[in-house]
C-alpha positions as CSV (number, residue, x, y, z in Angstrom):
1,M,0.0,0.0,0.0
2,T,1.2,3.5,-0.8
3,I,-0.2,6.6,0.8
4,A,0.6,10.3,0.0
5,L,1.0,12.5,3.0
6,V,0.4,16.1,1.9
7,L,1.6,18.8,4.3
8,S,-0.7,21.7,4.2
9,G,-0.5,23.1,7.7
10,G,2.0,26.0,7.0
11,I,1.0,29.6,7.1
12,G,3.3,30.7,4.2
13,A,4.5,33.9,5.9
14,R,7.2,34.6,3.4
15,V,4.7,34.9,0.5
16,G,2.5,37.4,2.4
17,G,-1.2,37.8,1.9
18,N,-4.2,36.8,4.0
19,I,-4.3,33.1,3.4
20,P,-1.6,30.4,3.4
21,K,0.2,30.1,0.1
22,Q,-1.1,26.6,-0.7
23,Y,-4.7,27.9,-0.8
24,I,-3.9,30.9,-3.1
25,N,-5.6,30.8,-6.5
26,A,-3.1,30.2,-9.3
27,G,-4.3,29.3,-12.8
28,G,-7.9,29.3,-11.7
29,R,-7.5,26.9,-8.8
30,M,-5.9,26.5,-5.4
31,I,-2.2,25.6,-5.5
32,I,-2.7,22.5,-3.3
33,T,-5.0,21.0,-5.9
34,Y,-2.2,20.5,-8.4
35,C,-0.4,17.8,-6.3
36,L,-3.7,16.4,-5.1
37,E,-4.8,15.8,-8.7
38,M,-1.5,14.1,-9.5
39,F,-1.7,11.8,-6.5
40,A,-5.4,11.0,-7.1
41,D,-4.8,10.0,-10.7
42,H,-1.6,8.0,-10.1
43,P,-2.2,4.3,-10.4
44,K,0.4,3.4,-7.7
45,V,-1.0,5.7,-5.0
46,D,-3.7,4.1,-2.9
47,G,-4.9,7.2,-1.1
48,I,-4.1,10.7,0.1
49,W,-3.8,11.9,3.7
50,I,-3.7,15.7,4.3
51,V,-2.3,17.6,7.3
52,A,-4.4,20.7,7.4
53,A,-6.1,23.0,9.9
54,P,-9.8,22.1,10.5
55,D,-11.0,25.4,9.0
56,H,-9.4,24.6,5.7
57,R,-10.5,21.0,5.2
58,E,-14.0,21.7,3.8
59,D,-12.5,24.2,1.4
60,I,-10.0,21.6,0.1
61,I,-12.8,19.1,-0.5
62,N,-15.0,21.6,-2.2
63,E,-12.1,22.7,-4.4
64,C,-11.4,19.1,-5.4
65,R,-15.0,18.7,-6.4
66,R,-14.9,21.9,-8.4
67,C,-11.7,20.8,-10.2
68,G,-13.0,17.3,-10.9
69,I,-10.5,15.7,-8.6
70,D,-11.7,12.4,-7.0
71,E,-12.5,13.4,-3.4
72,G,-12.7,9.7,-2.5
73,A,-8.9,9.5,-2.9
74,I,-8.6,11.7,0.2
75,K,-8.7,9.2,3.1
76,G,-8.4,11.5,6.0
77,F,-6.9,14.6,7.7
78,S,-4.4,15.2,10.5
79,T,-3.9,18.2,12.8
80,P,-0.8,20.3,12.1
81,G,1.9,20.3,14.7
82,N,4.0,23.3,15.9
83,T,6.8,22.4,13.4
84,R,6.9,20.6,10.1
85,Q,8.3,17.4,11.6
86,L,5.6,17.3,14.3
87,S,3.0,17.7,11.5
88,I,4.6,14.8,9.7
89,L,4.5,12.7,13.0
90,N,0.8,13.4,13.4
91,G,0.2,12.3,9.9
92,L,2.3,9.2,10.2
93,R,0.5,8.1,13.3
94,D,-2.9,8.6,11.7
95,I,-1.9,6.8,8.5
96,D,-0.5,3.9,10.6
97,A,-3.8,3.6,12.4
98,Y,-5.7,3.7,9.1
99,T,-3.6,1.2,7.3
100,R,-2.9,-1.2,10.1
101,P,-5.9,-3.5,9.6
102,S,-4.7,-4.3,6.0
103,Q,-0.9,-4.2,6.5
104,A,0.5,-7.3,4.9
105,E,3.8,-5.4,4.6
106,D,5.1,-2.1,5.7
107,P,3.3,0.5,3.6
108,V,5.1,3.3,1.7
109,V,4.3,6.9,2.7
110,I,5.1,9.7,0.3
111,I,5.7,13.0,2.1
112,H,5.0,16.0,-0.1
113,D,4.5,19.7,0.4
114,A,1.1,21.2,-0.7
115,A,3.1,24.2,-2.0
116,R,5.1,22.0,-4.5
117,P,2.6,22.0,-7.3
118,N,4.9,20.8,-10.2
119,L,5.3,17.2,-9.1
120,K,5.0,15.0,-12.2
121,A,3.8,11.4,-12.4
122,D,7.0,10.1,-14.1
123,F,9.1,11.7,-11.4
124,L,7.0,10.0,-8.7
125,D,7.5,6.7,-10.6
126,R,11.2,7.1,-10.3
127,C,10.9,7.7,-6.6
128,L,8.7,4.7,-6.1
129,D,11.1,2.5,-8.2
130,A,14.1,3.7,-6.1
131,I,12.7,2.6,-2.7
132,E,13.1,-1.1,-3.7
133,G,15.7,-2.4,-1.2
134,Y,15.8,0.8,0.8
135,D,14.0,2.3,3.9
136,G,13.5,5.6,2.1
137,V,14.2,7.8,-0.9
138,M,15.2,11.4,-1.1
139,P,15.4,13.4,-4.4
140,A,18.3,15.9,-4.4
141,I,19.7,18.6,-6.5
142,P,23.5,19.1,-6.8
143,M,24.8,22.5,-5.7
144,K,25.8,24.7,-8.7
145,D,27.1,27.7,-6.9
146,T,30.2,28.1,-4.8
147,V,29.1,27.4,-1.2
148,Y,30.6,29.1,1.9
149,Q,30.2,28.7,5.6
150,S,29.6,31.8,7.8
151,L,29.1,31.3,11.5
152,D,27.9,34.8,12.2
153,G,26.3,35.7,8.8
154,K,28.8,38.6,8.4
155,S,32.1,37.1,7.4
156,I,33.3,33.9,5.6
157,D,34.7,31.2,7.7
158,A,35.2,28.4,5.2
159,L,34.7,27.3,1.6
160,L,32.7,24.1,1.4
161,D,33.1,21.3,-1.2
162,R,30.0,21.7,-3.3
163,S,30.7,18.4,-5.0
164,V,29.4,16.6,-1.9
165,I,26.6,19.0,-1.0
166,Y,23.1,18.5,-2.3
167,A,19.8,20.3,-1.8
168,G,17.0,18.0,-0.7
169,Q,13.6,18.0,-2.4
170,A,10.2,16.4,-2.0
171,P,8.6,14.0,-2.2
172,E,10.5,11.9,0.3
173,L,9.4,8.3,0.5
174,Y,9.7,6.0,3.6
175,R,8.6,2.6,4.8
176,L,5.9,3.8,7.1
177,G,6.4,1.7,10.2
178,T,10.2,1.9,10.0
179,Y,10.2,5.7,9.6
180,L,7.5,6.2,12.3
181,K,9.7,4.4,14.8
182,A,12.7,6.5,13.8
183,C,10.6,9.7,14.5
184,E,9.2,8.4,17.8
185,R,12.7,7.6,19.1
186,L,13.6,11.2,19.1
187,A,13.3,13.0,22.4
188,P,10.7,15.8,22.5
189,D,13.4,18.5,22.4
190,E,15.3,16.7,19.5
191,I,12.3,16.5,17.2
192,L,11.8,20.3,17.5
193,K,15.3,20.8,16.0
194,I,14.7,18.7,12.9
195,N,14.9,20.7,9.7
196,G,14.4,18.1,7.0
197,S,12.3,14.9,6.8
198,T,15.2,12.7,6.1
199,E,17.1,13.8,9.3
200,P,15.3,11.3,11.6
201,A,16.0,8.5,9.2
202,V,19.7,9.4,9.0
203,L,19.9,9.6,12.8
204,A,18.3,6.2,13.1
205,G,20.8,4.6,10.6
206,L,18.1,3.9,8.0
207,K,19.1,3.1,4.4
208,V,18.0,6.1,2.3
209,A,18.5,6.2,-1.4
210,M,19.3,9.5,-3.1
211,I,18.1,10.1,-6.6
212,P,18.4,13.1,-9.0
213,G,15.8,15.7,-8.3
214,D,13.7,17.8,-10.7
215,E,14.5,21.5,-10.7
216,S,11.0,22.3,-11.9
217,N,9.6,20.7,-8.8
218,Y,10.3,23.8,-6.7
219,K,8.4,24.9,-3.6
220,V,6.4,28.1,-3.6
221,T,8.1,29.8,-0.7
222,T,8.5,33.5,-1.6
223,K,6.4,36.0,-3.4
224,E,8.8,35.6,-6.4
225,D,8.1,31.8,-6.4
226,L,4.4,32.5,-6.5
227,E,4.7,35.0,-9.4
228,R,6.8,32.4,-11.3
229,F,4.2,29.7,-10.8
230,I,1.3,31.9,-11.8
231,H,3.3,32.9,-14.9
232,E,3.8,29.2,-15.7
233,C,0.1,28.5,-15.2
234,T,-1.3,31.4,-17.2
235,G,1.5,32.6,-19.4
236,S,1.1,36.1,-18.1
237,V,4.0,38.4,-17.5
């Protein structure tokens, strides 16, 4: 079984505006619906679970109906946590409870940001193929620019070797039970310091495959990202 866990609990402060970025209209529809449609239509995805605040859930379902997205693909919702990783943990626990009666083997969970609207089915296929023999999969982009370290943000302390540095992307895929245990092993103060979904897996010594990412699969984080995506949707300047 494969379940997509879509993270939609963020407030999108860097974009600005009155609503979180994933609910902004772009190309005539909410940004979140682009990834939801891809997951709903994908033959290897058995369902979608969404981390979203209660006051946005009905809007998500209504928007799916309006866009012709199969609302039956959405199996449930989870409550956002105070951090991204706590939101993931809430979702993992709920998906585990949902899938446990039918678990013949450890399900695969696909962790994806609602604000990454450009995920393509063929790229997801590559992620799903790569998890064979691994506990998880992380797409990554090699660093193109020269990378420096600055401890105070004012002066350069070191030049880093960009040939061994990569920028992580989403979706990140994990064996549900294995990854859930890795997250639950973290102390309450440790999980608050987690910056990336793969960090708990690395700390637990899990075997995580790294595959080439897709530069078009960017996250709408800033106002400039939003303008770029709207331009891509509409062709407007």
